[in-house]
C-alpha positions as CSV (number, residue, x, y, z in Angstrom):
1,M,181.4,123.6,-80.0
2,S,178.0,121.9,-80.2
3,H,175.8,122.1,-83.3
4,V,173.1,123.9,-81.3
5,Q,175.6,126.7,-80.7
6,V,177.0,126.7,-84.2
7,L,173.6,127.3,-85.8
8,G,171.6,128.4,-82.7
9,T,173.1,131.8,-82.1
10,P,173.0,133.1,-85.7
11,C,169.6,131.5,-86.2
12,L,168.1,133.2,-83.2
13,R,169.6,136.5,-84.2
14,A,168.5,136.3,-87.8
15,F,164.9,135.2,-87.1
16,T,164.2,137.7,-84.3
17,R,165.7,140.6,-86.2
18,A,163.5,139.8,-89.2
19,V,160.4,138.9,-87.2
20,P,160.3,140.4,-83.6
21,A,159.5,138.0,-80.8
22,S,159.2,138.5,-77.1
23,L,160.9,135.1,-76.3
24,A,162.7,132.6,-78.4
25,A,164.2,129.1,-78.1
26,F,166.4,127.1,-80.4
27,Y,166.7,123.4,-79.8
28,T,167.7,120.0,-81.1
29,I,165.3,117.1,-81.8
30,D,166.3,113.6,-80.9
31,E,165.3,110.3,-82.5
32,T,162.2,110.1,-80.3
33,L,161.0,113.5,-81.6
34,S,161.7,115.2,-78.3
35,A,163.1,118.7,-78.1
36,R,166.3,119.1,-76.0
37,D,169.5,121.2,-75.7
38,F,167.6,124.4,-75.6
39,Q,169.3,127.7,-76.3
40,L,167.1,130.6,-75.1
41,A,166.8,134.3,-76.1
42,G,164.9,137.0,-74.2
43,D,163.7,136.7,-70.7
44,A,162.7,133.1,-71.2
45,R,164.3,131.3,-68.2
46,S,161.3,131.3,-65.8
47,I,158.7,130.4,-68.3
48,H,160.9,127.7,-69.9
49,A,161.6,126.0,-66.5
50,L,157.8,125.9,-65.8
51,Y,157.2,124.6,-69.3
52,L,159.6,121.7,-68.9
53,E,158.3,120.8,-65.5
54,R,154.5,121.0,-66.0
55,Y,153.4,121.8,-69.6
56,R,155.8,120.2,-72.1
57,H,153.5,117.2,-72.6
58,L,150.6,119.5,-73.5
59,D,152.5,121.5,-76.1
60,P,150.5,121.4,-79.4
61,L,153.6,122.3,-81.4
62,Q,155.7,119.4,-80.3
63,P,158.0,118.1,-83.1
64,G,155.8,115.0,-83.6
65,H,152.7,117.1,-84.1
66,C,154.5,119.4,-86.5
67,L,155.9,116.4,-88.5
68,Q,152.3,115.2,-89.2
69,T,151.5,118.4,-91.1
70,G,154.4,118.0,-93.5
71,R,155.2,121.7,-93.0
72,Q,158.2,123.4,-91.5
73,V,156.6,126.7,-90.3
74,L,153.4,126.5,-88.2
75,L,151.4,128.8,-85.9
76,L,149.9,127.9,-82.5
77,D,146.4,127.7,-83.8
78,E,147.4,125.0,-86.3
79,G,149.0,122.9,-83.6
80,L,145.9,123.1,-81.4
81,A,144.0,121.0,-83.9
82,F,146.1,117.9,-82.9
83,Q,144.8,117.9,-79.3
84,S,141.6,117.7,-77.3
85,E,139.9,120.8,-76.0
86,A,140.8,119.9,-72.4
87,R,144.5,119.7,-73.1
88,N,144.4,122.9,-75.2
89,R,142.6,124.8,-72.4
90,R,145.3,123.8,-69.9
91,Y,148.1,124.8,-72.3
92,Q,146.5,128.1,-73.3
93,G,145.9,128.9,-69.6
94,F,149.7,128.5,-69.0
95,L,150.4,130.8,-72.0
96,R,147.9,133.4,-70.7
97,Q,149.6,133.5,-67.3
98,H,152.8,134.7,-69.1
99,D,150.9,137.0,-71.6
100,V,151.9,134.8,-74.6
101,V,149.3,135.4,-77.4
102,D,150.9,133.5,-80.3
103,I,153.7,131.1,-81.1
104,A,155.4,130.3,-84.4
105,E,157.4,127.0,-84.7
106,V,160.1,126.6,-87.3
107,L,161.6,123.2,-88.0
108,F,164.7,122.0,-89.9
109,H,164.9,118.5,-91.3
110,A,167.6,115.9,-92.0
111,R,167.5,112.2,-92.8
112,G,163.7,112.5,-93.3
113,R,162.8,113.9,-89.9
114,P,163.1,117.2,-87.9
115,V,166.4,117.6,-86.2
116,L,166.4,121.2,-85.2
117,G,163.7,123.6,-84.2
118,L,163.0,127.2,-83.3
119,S,160.1,128.6,-81.1
120,L,159.1,132.3,-81.4
121,L,156.8,133.5,-78.7
122,R,154.8,136.7,-78.9
123,R,153.4,138.6,-76.0
124,S,150.6,141.2,-76.3
125,E,153.1,143.9,-76.9
126,H,153.9,142.4,-80.3
127,G,150.5,140.9,-81.1
128,R,149.9,137.8,-83.3
129,F,152.0,136.9,-86.2
130,T,150.8,138.4,-89.5
131,R,150.6,136.7,-92.9
132,A,153.6,138.7,-94.1
133,E,155.7,137.7,-91.1
134,M,154.9,134.1,-91.7
135,A,156.1,134.4,-95.3
136,T,159.3,135.9,-93.9
137,L,159.7,133.0,-91.5
138,Q,159.2,130.6,-94.4
139,S,161.9,132.3,-96.4
140,L,164.3,132.3,-93.5
141,Q,163.6,128.6,-92.9
142,E,164.5,127.7,-96.4
143,M,167.8,129.6,-96.2
144,M,168.7,128.0,-92.8
145,Q,167.7,124.6,-94.2
146,L,170.5,124.9,-96.7
147,A,173.0,125.2,-93.8
148,V,171.6,122.1,-92.2
149,D,171.6,120.1,-95.5
150,Q,175.2,121.1,-96.2
151,R,176.8,119.9,-93.0
152,P,179.8,117.6,-93.8
153,P,178.9,113.9,-93.2
154,T,181.9,113.5,-90.9
155,L,180.8,116.4,-88.8
156,Q,177.3,115.0,-88.6
157,H,178.7,111.6,-87.4
158,A,181.0,113.3,-84.9
159,E,178.1,115.3,-83.4
160,E,175.9,112.3,-83.0
161,T,178.7,110.3,-81.4
162,L,179.7,113.1,-79.0
163,S,176.2,114.3,-78.1
164,P,175.5,114.2,-74.4
165,P,173.0,111.5,-73.2
166,A,169.3,112.5,-73.2
167,L,168.2,114.2,-70.0
168,T,164.9,114.0,-68.2
169,A,162.7,117.1,-67.9
170,R,163.9,117.6,-64.3
171,E,167.6,117.2,-65.2
172,T,167.2,119.7,-68.1
173,Q,165.7,122.2,-65.6
174,L,168.6,121.7,-63.2
175,A,171.1,122.0,-66.0
176,E,169.6,125.3,-67.2
177,L,169.5,126.7,-63.6
178,I,173.2,125.7,-63.1
179,R,174.0,127.4,-66.4
180,H,172.5,130.6,-65.0
181,G,174.6,130.3,-61.8
182,L,171.9,129.4,-59.2
183,S,173.0,127.8,-56.0
184,N,171.5,124.5,-54.7
185,K,169.3,126.5,-52.3
186,S,168.1,128.8,-55.0
187,M,167.4,125.9,-57.4
188,A,165.4,124.2,-54.6
189,R,163.3,127.4,-54.1
190,E,162.9,127.9,-57.9
191,L,161.6,124.3,-58.4
192,G,159.7,123.9,-55.1
193,I,161.7,120.9,-53.9
194,A,164.0,120.3,-50.9
195,P,167.8,121.1,-51.2
196,S,168.6,117.5,-50.5
197,T,166.5,116.5,-53.5
198,V,168.4,118.9,-55.6
199,K,171.7,117.3,-54.5
200,T,170.4,113.8,-55.3
201,H,169.4,114.9,-58.8
202,L,172.7,116.6,-59.3
203,D,174.7,113.6,-58.2
204,H,172.8,111.5,-60.7
205,L,173.2,114.1,-63.4
206,Y,177.0,114.3,-62.8
207,R,177.3,110.5,-63.1
208,K,175.2,110.4,-66.3
209,L,177.3,113.1,-68.0
210,G,180.6,111.8,-66.6
211,V,181.5,115.1,-64.9
212,T,182.5,116.0,-61.4
213,N,181.4,119.7,-61.0
214,R,179.2,122.5,-62.3
215,T,181.9,123.9,-64.7
216,E,182.4,120.6,-66.4
217,L,178.6,120.1,-66.6
218,V,178.1,123.4,-68.4
219,S,181.0,122.7,-70.8
220,R,179.6,119.2,-71.5
221,L,176.1,120.4,-72.4
222,Y,176.6,123.9,-73.8
223,L,180.1,124.4,-75.1
C-alpha cells in the first residue's frame, strides 16, 4: 500500500471531521516541489480535472510558494501575495466558477522540504475559515507531522524506490478518470479531445508505468 493511502485516508478523515470542508485533496510532493498522487474527498473529481488541465500553474498555494513562508498551514489570501494580480484574477475566476470561497493548505515536511500536503476547499455553504478553525488545523498538522517524522528509514527508502514515475498533468487526469471507471469515449468527452488522442496517451502511460491494462494501472498508482 502506498504512503499516500497509509496516511491519506486517516488524514482526510481527521481534518475534515475537525474542520468541515466542501472538498479536500491529500497529495505527495516530489523533489521538484510538484504535487502528485492525489487522493480526493468530496465531489472533487470534475474541479480537480479542470485544475490539473488549465489552472495548476496559477495556484498560489503551490508547495514552492508555501515553502517560502516557512509555515505549514496557510490560507488562500496568504498565497495570493506571491503572484501578480493578473494571475490571481484568473485563478480566483476559476474558483468562483465552482463556488469556492476559501482554501486552507496544510503541509508536512521531511528532509528539510514538504513531502505531503492537504488542500481543504470551502464553498459558500461553509464560508471562510475562522481563526479558531485555523488553530485547529495547526494542532492537527503538528500531530500528523509526528507520524511523518516517525516513519522507519527502511520504509522511507522502499517507498522512494517503488514510487511510480512522475506523470504529466494530462497523464494524471487520465489516470484519475480511469480510476473512476470512465471509458475512452467518456474520457475524450470529459477532456475535450478525440478518442484516438486518449488511446495514444494511454498507450504511452501504460509503457511509462510498465503495465498492460487499466486494472494494473490503478494498482500501480493507487494501491
